[in-house]
mmCIF file of the C-alpha atoms, coordinates in Angstrom:
data_MODEL
# 
_entry.id   MODEL 
# 
loop_
_atom_site.group_PDB 
_atom_site.id 
_atom_site.type_symbol 
_atom_site.label_atom_id 
_atom_site.label_alt_id 
_atom_site.label_comp_id 
_atom_site.label_asym_id 
_atom_site.label_entity_id 
_atom_site.label_seq_id 
_atom_site.pdbx_PDB_ins_code 
_atom_site.Cartn_x 
_atom_site.Cartn_y 
_atom_site.Cartn_z 
_atom_site.occupancy 
_atom_site.B_iso_or_equiv 
_atom_site.pdbx_formal_charge 
_atom_site.auth_seq_id 
_atom_site.auth_comp_id 
_atom_site.auth_asym_id 
_atom_site.auth_atom_id 
_atom_site.pdbx_PDB_model_num 
ATOM 1  C CA . SER A 1 1  ? -18.864 -14.309 -8.809  1.00 0.00 ? 1  SER A CA 1 
ATOM 2  C CA . ALA A 1 2  ? -18.961 -18.116 -9.162  1.00 0.00 ? 2  ALA A CA 1 
ATOM 3  C CA . GLU A 1 3  ? -19.454 -17.579 -12.862 1.00 0.00 ? 3  GLU A CA 1 
ATOM 4  C CA . THR A 1 4  ? -15.861 -15.795 -12.936 1.00 0.00 ? 4  THR A CA 1 
ATOM 5  C CA . PHE A 1 5  ? -14.413 -18.723 -11.421 1.00 0.00 ? 5  PHE A CA 1 
ATOM 6  C CA . LYS A 1 6  ? -16.223 -21.351 -13.423 1.00 0.00 ? 6  LYS A CA 1 
ATOM 7  C CA . ASN A 1 7  ? -15.531 -19.584 -16.886 1.00 0.00 ? 7  ASN A CA 1 
ATOM 8  C CA . PHE A 1 8  ? -11.948 -18.747 -16.071 1.00 0.00 ? 8  PHE A CA 1 
ATOM 9  C CA . PRO A 1 9  ? -9.589  -20.225 -18.800 1.00 0.00 ? 9  PRO A CA 1 
ATOM 10 C CA . THR A 1 10 ? -7.132  -22.466 -16.902 1.00 0.00 ? 10 THR A CA 1 
ATOM 11 C CA . THR A 1 11 ? -5.688  -25.844 -17.290 1.00 0.00 ? 11 THR A CA 1 
ATOM 12 C CA . PRO A 1 12 ? -5.216  -28.394 -14.509 1.00 0.00 ? 12 PRO A CA 1 
ATOM 13 C CA . ASP A 1 13 ? -2.111  -27.637 -12.682 1.00 0.00 ? 13 ASP A CA 1 
ATOM 14 C CA . ASN A 1 14 ? -1.099  -30.241 -10.039 1.00 0.00 ? 14 ASN A CA 1 
ATOM 15 C CA . THR A 1 15 ? 1.937   -28.325 -9.100  1.00 0.00 ? 15 THR A CA 1 
ATOM 16 C CA . PHE A 1 16 ? 0.340   -25.125 -7.902  1.00 0.00 ? 16 PHE A CA 1 
ATOM 17 C CA . LYS A 1 17 ? 1.614   -24.489 -4.352  1.00 0.00 ? 17 LYS A CA 1 
ATOM 18 C CA . LEU A 1 18 ? 0.721   -21.382 -2.149  1.00 0.00 ? 18 LEU A CA 1 
ATOM 19 C CA . THR A 1 19 ? 3.458   -19.307 -0.892  1.00 0.00 ? 19 THR A CA 1 
ATOM 20 C CA . PRO A 1 20 ? 3.714   -18.550 2.774   1.00 0.00 ? 20 PRO A CA 1 
ATOM 21 C CA . SER A 1 21 ? 2.254   -15.040 2.078   1.00 0.00 ? 21 SER A CA 1 
ATOM 22 C CA . GLN A 1 22 ? -0.496  -16.536 0.235   1.00 0.00 ? 22 GLN A CA 1 
ATOM 23 C CA . VAL A 1 23 ? -1.445  -18.985 3.043   1.00 0.00 ? 23 VAL A CA 1 
ATOM 24 C CA . LYS A 1 24 ? -1.563  -16.179 5.543   1.00 0.00 ? 24 LYS A CA 1 
ATOM 25 C CA . HIS A 1 25 ? -3.765  -14.100 3.106   1.00 0.00 ? 25 HIS A CA 1 
ATOM 26 C CA . CYS A 1 26 ? -6.006  -17.123 2.470   1.00 0.00 ? 26 CYS A CA 1 
ATOM 27 C CA . THR A 1 27 ? -6.447  -17.724 6.041   1.00 0.00 ? 27 THR A CA 1 
ATOM 28 C CA . ALA A 1 28 ? -7.383  -14.154 6.961   1.00 0.00 ? 28 ALA A CA 1 
ATOM 29 C CA . LEU A 1 29 ? -9.745  -13.897 3.968   1.00 0.00 ? 29 LEU A CA 1 
ATOM 30 C CA . VAL A 1 30 ? -11.559 -17.196 4.930   1.00 0.00 ? 30 VAL A CA 1 
ATOM 31 C CA . GLU A 1 31 ? -11.686 -16.158 8.672   1.00 0.00 ? 31 GLU A CA 1 
ATOM 32 C CA . LYS A 1 32 ? -13.005 -12.591 7.822   1.00 0.00 ? 32 LYS A CA 1 
ATOM 33 C CA . SER A 1 33 ? -15.257 -12.715 4.874   1.00 0.00 ? 33 SER A CA 1 
ATOM 34 C CA . GLU A 1 34 ? -18.436 -14.851 5.065   1.00 0.00 ? 34 GLU A CA 1 
ATOM 35 C CA . SER A 1 35 ? -19.452 -14.016 1.581   1.00 0.00 ? 35 SER A CA 1 
ATOM 36 C CA . PHE A 1 36 ? -16.119 -15.095 0.131   1.00 0.00 ? 36 PHE A CA 1 
ATOM 37 C CA . ASN A 1 37 ? -16.318 -18.324 2.230   1.00 0.00 ? 37 ASN A CA 1 
ATOM 38 C CA . LYS A 1 38 ? -19.782 -19.056 0.873   1.00 0.00 ? 38 LYS A CA 1 
ATOM 39 C CA . LEU A 1 39 ? -18.303 -18.555 -2.827  1.00 0.00 ? 39 LEU A CA 1 
ATOM 40 C CA . ARG A 1 40 ? -15.470 -20.974 -2.144  1.00 0.00 ? 40 ARG A CA 1 
ATOM 41 C CA . TYR A 1 41 ? -17.743 -23.681 -0.519  1.00 0.00 ? 41 TYR A CA 1 
ATOM 42 C CA . GLN A 1 42 ? -20.091 -23.226 -3.509  1.00 0.00 ? 42 GLN A CA 1 
ATOM 43 C CA . LEU A 1 43 ? -17.342 -24.023 -5.906  1.00 0.00 ? 43 LEU A CA 1 
ATOM 44 C CA . CYS A 1 44 ? -15.091 -26.412 -3.899  1.00 0.00 ? 44 CYS A CA 1 
ATOM 45 C CA . PRO A 1 45 ? -14.755 -29.366 -4.466  1.00 0.00 ? 45 PRO A CA 1 
ATOM 46 C CA . LYS A 1 46 ? -17.900 -29.711 -6.588  1.00 0.00 ? 46 LYS A CA 1 
ATOM 47 C CA . THR A 1 47 ? -16.859 -27.485 -9.520  1.00 0.00 ? 47 THR A CA 1 
ATOM 48 C CA . LEU A 1 48 ? -13.225 -26.803 -8.773  1.00 0.00 ? 48 LEU A CA 1 
ATOM 49 C CA . THR A 1 49 ? -10.372 -28.254 -6.747  1.00 0.00 ? 49 THR A CA 1 
ATOM 50 C CA . ASP A 1 50 ? -9.246  -26.066 -3.975  1.00 0.00 ? 50 ASP A CA 1 
ATOM 51 C CA . ALA A 1 51 ? -5.923  -25.643 -5.678  1.00 0.00 ? 51 ALA A CA 1 
ATOM 52 C CA . ALA A 1 52 ? -7.675  -24.594 -8.943  1.00 0.00 ? 52 ALA A CA 1 
ATOM 53 C CA . PHE A 1 53 ? -9.796  -22.138 -6.883  1.00 0.00 ? 53 PHE A CA 1 
ATOM 54 C CA . TRP A 1 54 ? -6.733  -20.497 -5.252  1.00 0.00 ? 54 TRP A CA 1 
ATOM 55 C CA . LYS A 1 55 ? -4.789  -20.377 -8.489  1.00 0.00 ? 55 LYS A CA 1 
ATOM 56 C CA . ILE A 1 56 ? -7.587  -18.571 -10.197 1.00 0.00 ? 56 ILE A CA 1 
ATOM 57 C CA . TYR A 1 57 ? -8.043  -16.203 -7.254  1.00 0.00 ? 57 TYR A CA 1 
ATOM 58 C CA . PHE A 1 58 ? -4.513  -15.225 -7.165  1.00 0.00 ? 58 PHE A CA 1 
ATOM 59 C CA . THR A 1 59 ? -4.206  -14.843 -10.957 1.00 0.00 ? 59 THR A CA 1 
ATOM 60 C CA . LEU A 1 60 ? -7.222  -12.329 -10.711 1.00 0.00 ? 60 LEU A CA 1 
ATOM 61 C CA . LEU A 1 61 ? -5.602  -10.595 -7.711  1.00 0.00 ? 61 LEU A CA 1 
ATOM 62 C CA . SER A 1 62 ? -2.266  -10.356 -9.593  1.00 0.00 ? 62 SER A CA 1 
ATOM 63 C CA . ASN A 1 63 ? -3.806  -8.866  -12.675 1.00 0.00 ? 63 ASN A CA 1 
ATOM 64 C CA . ASN A 1 64 ? -5.339  -6.190  -10.347 1.00 0.00 ? 64 ASN A CA 1 
ATOM 65 C CA . ILE A 1 65 ? -2.250  -5.257  -8.555  1.00 0.00 ? 65 ILE A CA 1 
ATOM 66 C CA . VAL A 1 66 ? 0.221   -5.151  -11.392 1.00 0.00 ? 66 VAL A CA 1 
ATOM 67 C CA . SER A 1 67 ? -0.736  -1.662  -12.093 1.00 0.00 ? 67 SER A CA 1 
ATOM 68 C CA . ASN A 1 68 ? 0.689   -0.736  -8.619  1.00 0.00 ? 68 ASN A CA 1 
ATOM 69 C CA . ASN A 1 69 ? 4.098   -2.243  -9.588  1.00 0.00 ? 69 ASN A CA 1 
ATOM 70 C CA . LEU A 1 70 ? 4.007   -4.481  -6.754  1.00 0.00 ? 70 LEU A CA 1 
ATOM 71 C CA . HIS A 1 71 ? 5.108   -8.127  -6.469  1.00 0.00 ? 71 HIS A CA 1 
ATOM 72 C CA . LEU A 1 72 ? 2.163   -10.330 -5.270  1.00 0.00 ? 72 LEU A CA 1 
ATOM 73 C CA . ASP A 1 73 ? 3.967   -11.350 -2.083  1.00 0.00 ? 73 ASP A CA 1 
ATOM 74 C CA . GLU A 1 74 ? 4.783   -7.768  -1.207  1.00 0.00 ? 74 GLU A CA 1 
ATOM 75 C CA . TYR A 1 75 ? 1.085   -6.900  -1.807  1.00 0.00 ? 75 TYR A CA 1 
ATOM 76 C CA . LEU A 1 76 ? -0.159  -9.846  0.477   1.00 0.00 ? 76 LEU A CA 1 
ATOM 77 C CA . ASP A 1 77 ? 2.331   -8.927  3.220   1.00 0.00 ? 77 ASP A CA 1 
ATOM 78 C CA . SER A 1 78 ? 1.110   -5.370  3.287   1.00 0.00 ? 78 SER A CA 1 
ATOM 79 C CA . ARG A 1 79 ? -2.531  -6.363  3.640   1.00 0.00 ? 79 ARG A CA 1 
ATOM 80 C CA . VAL A 1 80 ? -2.427  -8.870  6.468   1.00 0.00 ? 80 VAL A CA 1 
# 
C-alpha cells in the first residue's frame, strides 16, 4: 500500500542504482500490473523519488525472499 512506502524507515540514498536484473523486473512489473503502476504514480515524484520508491520495493522484496535462500538477482532472473 502507499502507506507502507510512505512510512518505510529509510534515509536518502543518491547512490542507489538498479542492477540489470532489477531493471528487467521493474520494466515487466510496470508493463503488466496496472494496480502497481497506479501505486507508483501516486507516490512518485510527489512523495518519493523514483530511486527511493524502487529501493523500498526491492528492500521489501528481499526481506520476503530471504527465507528461500535466494539472492535477489537469482530470484528476479527466475521470475521474468
